[in-house]
C-alpha positions, 0 to 999 in steps of 0.5 A, a space after each residue: 363659515 365663509 358666507 357669499 352674499 350676492 348682490 342680487 339674487 339668483 334665479 334657480 330651479 328647485 324640485 323635491 328629489 328624494 322623499 323618506 328614501 324614495 326618489 320622486 318626480 316632482 314639478 319643477 319651481 323657480 326660486 331666488 338664491 340670496 346667499 351662499 356658505 360652504 354648508 347652506 344657501 338661502 333662498 326666497 319662494 312664494 310657495 311653502 315647501 316642507 321643513 324636514 330631514 326626510 325630503 331631499 331637494 335638488 337645486 339647479 343654478 346657472 352660474 359661470 355658463 354652467 349648471 350647478 346642482 346641489 342637494 339638500 334639506 330645508 330645515 328653516 323656514 320663515 314668512 316674510 312679513 307684509 309679504 307672500 315670500 317664504 325665506 328658506 335655509 337648505 343644508 346641503 346634503 354630503 354623500 
């Protein structure tokens, strides 16, 4: 698995897109993307998100003067010590 470790976190926008096969209209929040791989990405947020295969997230990152959208499930969540931040791994959903 090839990883792209970013020198500094990239700002991105995250929203809940689908819950149990139903499209939802959730609020958007800003997160910080810290790493990409071919199958997932890792991001940091002070918010607590559901960790479930029933929840599909949409993440939008502005890179190379374009908005790049990816969809996936958060399957890992770790609370950072001495911080309010959570560290998440989002696996990409491939249709």
